[in-house]
TORBABA-163755 format. One record per residue (C-alpha): residue in one letter; y, x, z; chain. Coordinates in steps of 0.02 Angstrom, whole numbers, m for minus. Example, Ala and Ser with C-alpha at 12.3 -4.5 7.8 and 13.67 -1.06 7.14 Angstrom:
2
   residuo        y        x        z   cadena
         A     m225      615      390        A
         S      m53      684      357        A
//
This chain:
268
   residuo        y        x        z   cadena
         M    m5346   m11913     m154        A
         A    m5515   m11864     m195        A
         A    m5560   m11786      m20        A
         L    m5509   m11949       49        A
         G    m5626   m12046      m53        A
         S    m5772   m11948      m11        A
         V    m5731   m11962      169        A
         H    m5727   m12139      162        A
         R    m5887   m12144       63        A
         A    m5980   m12039      202        A
         L    m5925   m12151      328        A
         R    m5984   m12301      254        A
         V    m6150   m12216      227        A
         L    m6148   m12179      415        A
         E    m6117   m12359      456        A
         V    m6271   m12413      335        A
         V    m6379   m12303      421        A
         A    m6324   m12362      585        A
         D    m6345   m12537      554        A
         A    m6520   m12521      474        A
         G    m6600   m12412      606        A
         D    m6721   m12264      582        A
         G    m6809   m12252      417        A
         I    m6675   m12321      266        A
         T    m6704   m12226      123        A
         A    m6567   m12148        1        A
         K    m6616   m12276     m127        A
         A    m6590   m12423        3        A
         V    m6410   m12343       49        A
         A    m6367   m12331     m127        A
         R    m6417   m12512     m162        A
         R    m6333   m12590      m12        A
         L    m6167   m12483      m57        A
         E    m6186   m12489     m230        A
         Y    m6171   m12298     m258        A
         N    m6258   m12203     m373        A
         L    m6412   m12118     m309        A
         S    m6354   m11939     m342        A
         T    m6182   m11969     m235        A
         T    m6287   m12038     m114        A
         Y    m6411   m11897      m92        A
         H    m6264   m11784      m78        A
         L    m6172   m11885       54        A
         L    m6322   m11898      164        A
         T    m6373   m11728      145        A
         S    m6199   m11662      200        A
         L    m6205   m11782      359        A
         V    m6384   m11708      388        A
         E    m6308   m11538      398        A
         D    m6160   m11583      504        A
         G    m6279   m11667      632        A
         Y    m6218   m11845      605        A
         L    m6377   m11885      528        A
         V    m6562   m11833      541        A
         R    m6698   m11837      394        A
         L    m6841   m11907      455        A
         E    m7019   m11905      387        A
         P    m7008   m11926      206        A
         A    m7077   m12093      195        A
         R    m6966   m12140      344        A
         G    m6789   m12098      269        A
         F    m6641   m12057      362        A
         G    m6568   m12094      545        A
         L    m6427   m12069      667        A
         G    m6408   m11881      715        A
         P    m6366   m11787      880        A
         K    m6191   m11757      864        A
         L    m6150   m11950      871        A
         P    m6190   m11968     1061        A
         A    m6065   m11811     1082        A
         L    m5936   m11916      996        A
         H    m5972   m12064     1097        A
         D    m5950   m11976     1271        A
         R    m5781   m11912     1195        A
         L    m5724   m12098     1157        A
         R    m5790   m12159     1323        A
         S    m5690   m12021     1424        A
         Q    m5531   m12085     1329        A
         L    m5547   m12272     1360        A
         P    m5488   m12377     1514        A
         I    m5652   m12394     1615        A
         P    m5638   m12462     1796        A
         P    m5744   m12381     1912        A
         G    m5891   m12470     1977        A
         L    m5906   m12558     1803        A
         G    m6088   m12591     1809        A
         A    m6094   m12672     1978        A
         T    m5955   m12793     1926        A
         L    m6046   m12844     1760        A
         R    m6214   m12878     1864        A
         E    m6129   m12987     1978        A
         A    m6044   m13086     1844        A
         H    m6193   m13101     1737        A
         A    m6288   m13164     1906        A
         R    m6141   m13303     1935        A
         A    m6107   m13360     1753        A
         G    m6314   m13362     1711        A
         A    m6245   m13280     1555        A
         A    m6233   m13117     1443        A
         V    m6078   m13014     1500        A
         L    m5986   m12878     1435        A
         Y    m5839   m12756     1460        A
         A    m5725   m12729     1313        A
         A    m5581   m12595     1323        A
         F    m5434   m12609     1199        A
         R    m5380   m12455     1104        A
         D    m5221   m12485     1020        A
         A    m5258   m12640      914        A
         D    m5448   m12624      908        A
         V    m5590   m12660     1040        A
         V    m5730   m12550     1098        A
         V    m5874   m12631     1191        A
         V    m5899   m12504     1345        A
         D    m6048   m12602     1432        A
         V    m6141   m12756     1439        A
         D    m6259   m12839     1556        A
         D    m6384   m12947     1471        A
         C    m6572   m12994     1493        A
         P    m6702   m13055     1370        A
         A    m6642   m13244     1417        A
         H    m6461   m13201     1412        A
         P    m6437   m13074     1256        A
         V    m6270   m13014     1204        A
         P    m6215   m13065     1023        A
         T    m6183   m12905      927        A
         I    m6039   m12875      829        A
         S    m6045   m12730      693        A
         A    m5853   m12722      672        A
         W    m5715   m12811      768        A
         R    m5581   m12777      639        A
         G    m5574   m12931      544        A
         A    m5654   m13036      696        A
         L    m5507   m13029      829        A
         H    m5452   m13206      775        A
         A    m5620   m13266      781        A
         T    m5668   m13193      955        A
         A    m5630   m13224     1131        A
         V    m5596   m13044     1175        A
         G    m5500   m13020     1002        A
         K    m5388   m13169     1045        A
         L    m5336   m13099     1212        A
         L    m5289   m12934     1129        A
         L    m5192   m13028      989        A
         A    m5101   m13122     1122        A
         D    m5035   m12977     1209        A
         L    m4962   m12897     1041        A
         S    m4774   m12912      996        A
         P    m4735   m13027      856        A
         A    m4712   m12884      740        A
         R    m4864   m12799      781        A
         L    m4976   m12959      784        A
         T    m4903   m12993      606        A
         E    m4959   m12803      555        A
         V    m5133   m12813      650        A
         L    m5180   m12995      552        A
         A    m5111   m12911      396        A
         R    m5213   m12768      412        A
         D    m5369   m12879      457        A
         G    m5349   m13029      376        A
         Q    m5418   m13199      437        A
         R    m5594   m13218      346        A
         R    m5707   m13357      403        A
         H    m5848   m13309      513        A
         A    m5920   m13472      560        A
         H    m5866   m13667      504        A
         R    m5733   m13669      665        A
         T    m5645   m13507      621        A
         I    m5469   m13524      635        A
         L    m5384   m13493      457        A
         D    m5210   m13559      465        A
         V    m5094   m13442      540        A
         D    m4985   m13585      623        A
         E    m5142   m13643      711        A
         L    m5187   m13474      771        A
         D    m5000   m13447      840        A
         W    m5043   m13618      945        A
         E    m5213   m13551      999        A
         L    m5138   m13383     1058        A
         D    m4992   m13467     1146        A
         Q    m5133   m13563     1244        A
         V    m5220   m13397     1279        A
         R    m5053   m13326     1363        A
         R    m5024   m13501     1444        A
         R    m5211   m13499     1528        A
         D    m5232   m13309     1537        A
         L    m5398   m13348     1465        A
         A    m5474   m13350     1290        A
         L    m5606   m13464     1218        A
         D    m5722   m13436     1049        A
         R    m5787   m13617     1021        A
         S    m5919   m13558      889        A
         E    m5780   m13479      786        A
         F    m5873   m13309      763        A
         Q    m6050   m13353      767        A
         E    m6131   m13535      742        A
         R    m6167   m13624      905        A
         L    m6112   m13491     1012        A
         A    m5980   m13490     1149        A
         C    m5889   m13355     1223        A
         M    m5756   m13355     1353        A
         A    m5643   m13199     1404        A
         A    m5536   m13140     1542        A
         P    m5395   m13010     1544        A
         V    m5424   m12843     1636        A
         R    m5252   m12774     1694        A
         R    m5224   m12590     1752        A
         P    m5083   m12616     1885        A
         L    m4916   m12539     1857        A
         P    m4836   m12409     1996        A
         D    m4686   m12539     1993        A
         G    m4799   m12693     2033        A
         G    m4769   m12772     1879        A
         R    m4900   m12889     1780        A
         G    m5000   m12727     1725        A
         E    m5050   m12664     1559        A
         L    m5196   m12740     1466        A
         V    m5328   m12624     1438        A
         G    m5474   m12725     1410        A
         A    m5573   m12893     1446        A
         V    m5723   m12973     1524        A
         S    m5819   m13090     1423        A
         V    m5974   m13191     1429        A
         A    m6060   m13282     1296        A
         V    m6179   m13443     1305        A
         P    m6273   m13534     1158        A
         V    m6187   m13722     1131        A
         V    m6304   m13858     1159        A
         P    m6280   m14042     1133        A
         A    m6125   m14108     1260        A
         G    m6214   m14178     1421        A
         G    m6372   m14090     1392        A
         P    m6445   m13953     1522        A
         G    m6344   m13796     1522        A
         S    m6214   m13856     1403        A
         I    m6052   m13768     1398        A
         F    m5966   m13915     1465        A
         D    m6081   m13907     1632        A
         R    m6063   m13720     1646        A
         R    m5881   m13703     1590        A
         A    m5808   m13686     1777        A
         R    m5947   m13582     1832        A
         M    m5908   m13460     1680        A
         E    m5742   m13469     1707        A
         D    m5749   m13426     1897        A
         A    m5868   m13280     1843        A
         V    m5754   m13191     1712        A
         R    m5592   m13224     1813        A
         G    m5676   m13139     1957        A
         A    m5743   m12998     1863        A
         A    m5585   m12960     1784        A
         A    m5494   m12959     1951        A
         R    m5624   m12846     2022        A
         A    m5610   m12725     1883        A
         A    m5429   m12728     1895        A
         S    m5440   m12691     2092        A
         A    m5541   m12552     2049        A
         F    m5404   m12468     1949        A
         E    m5277   m12507     2089        A
         D    m5412   m12431     2201        A
         E    m5417   m12272     2093        A
         I    m5215   m12256     2090        A
         S    m5207   m12268     2265        A
         V    m5338   m12127     2287        A
         R    m5240   m12018     2173        A
         W    m5072   m12057     2270        A
         D    m5163   m12006     2428        A
         R    m5239   m11845     2350        A
         G    m5041   m11799     2312        A
//
């Protein structure tokens, strides 16, 4: 149990350094995690020795190490990523006039694979999707696809904490919302994760050999700032364009999976 505790503490240190960016000091890490300084130094040194962190100039502290990109590449190789994803997201960005991302689902977790944004349309950052599934459009798509028993498990794992004033906290209200997601095959976040930010997500399903509905493997999502109703660029004015963009991108991603499957069949 002590070893597991040390692993947990080391991972939390890694997360703090990742969030802070290059140059965070041991004292700052210890303060944020409420660890004693000697324990923090020991964890940082171990992570440096293993290549997960690097020790920068003494006055600059610590930063992420060279081993992490290899882990990221291995993760990506195991994720359902449709061929031609970059072009699909660029087209959706242009059509929606909004930042676009593709998120892959891995069991009951979300991994952001790629984004297409620009200074005028930045993508909101989510440091941890666990605990935010009920408050995000992408997360609602994932939750809506789970069996009732698995949904109960995931909500117990994550909780339903508040992220913004419109976050859905009531279980019955969330059940109703997920029913709407299943009915529309589309999910919305109405300033539920971040104040004055709205998101929309459409599901990406990898075709099944029997021609069924397909396995939910990811989602295409757009995000726009909320402005007063009727104002230029309001969510109400842009909703049809955003929906057209995310549904079109999701369909194109699913078709890319289907084309990939066809090539495999052709190759025998």
